[in-house]
C-alpha positions in Angstrom: 64.4 116.4 130.0 61.9 118.2 131.8 62.9 116.2 135.0 66.4 116.4 134.6 65.9 120.6 134.6 63.1 120.5 137.6 65.8 118.4 139.2 68.5 120.9 138.3 66.2 124.0 139.3 65.9 122.6 142.7 69.5 122.5 143.6 70.0 126.0 142.5 70.3 128.4 144.9 68.3 131.7 144.5 68.6 134.7 143.2 70.6 133.6 140.2 70.8 135.1 136.7 71.2 133.5 133.5 74.8 133.3 133.6 75.1 131.6 136.7 72.4 128.8 135.4 74.7 127.9 132.9 77.8 128.3 135.0 75.9 125.6 137.0 74.5 123.3 134.1 77.9 122.7 132.4 79.4 122.0 136.0 76.6 119.6 136.7 77.1 118.1 132.9 73.6 118.7 131.8 72.8 117.9 127.8 73.7 120.8 125.5 69.8 121.4 124.8 69.3 122.2 128.3 72.4 124.8 128.8 71.5 126.4 125.5 67.6 126.7 127.1 69.1 128.2 130.1 71.0 130.8 128.4 68.8 131.6 126.0 66.5 133.2 129.2 66.1 136.6 129.4 68.4 138.7 131.3 67.2 139.2 135.0 67.5 138.2 138.7 64.8 134.6 139.2 64.1 134.2 142.6 62.6 131.0 142.5 62.9 127.4 140.3 58.9 128.4 139.6 60.5 131.6 138.5 62.4 129.9 135.9 59.6 127.6 134.8 56.8 129.2 134.9 57.6 133.1 133.9 59.6 132.1 130.9 59.3 129.6 128.0 62.2 127.4 129.1 59.9 124.7 129.1 58.3 125.2 126.4 61.4 125.2 124.6 62.9 122.0 125.5 62.4 119.1 123.1 59.7 116.5 124.0 61.5 113.2 124.9 59.2 110.0 125.0 
């Protein structure tokens, strides 16, 4: 699932806000878990993929898939 999130975040235009991430995640038909995790991000402007992944705990919130 992390790979799917990483691919999605690489395709995003930055800066963006959590609402932008959720809208695009739904448009791209990402799994509900990912959409919910993106929606739970703190409300602020994110400037890059790295910003989303490393300045938040979104990667920790994702279920580990075997």
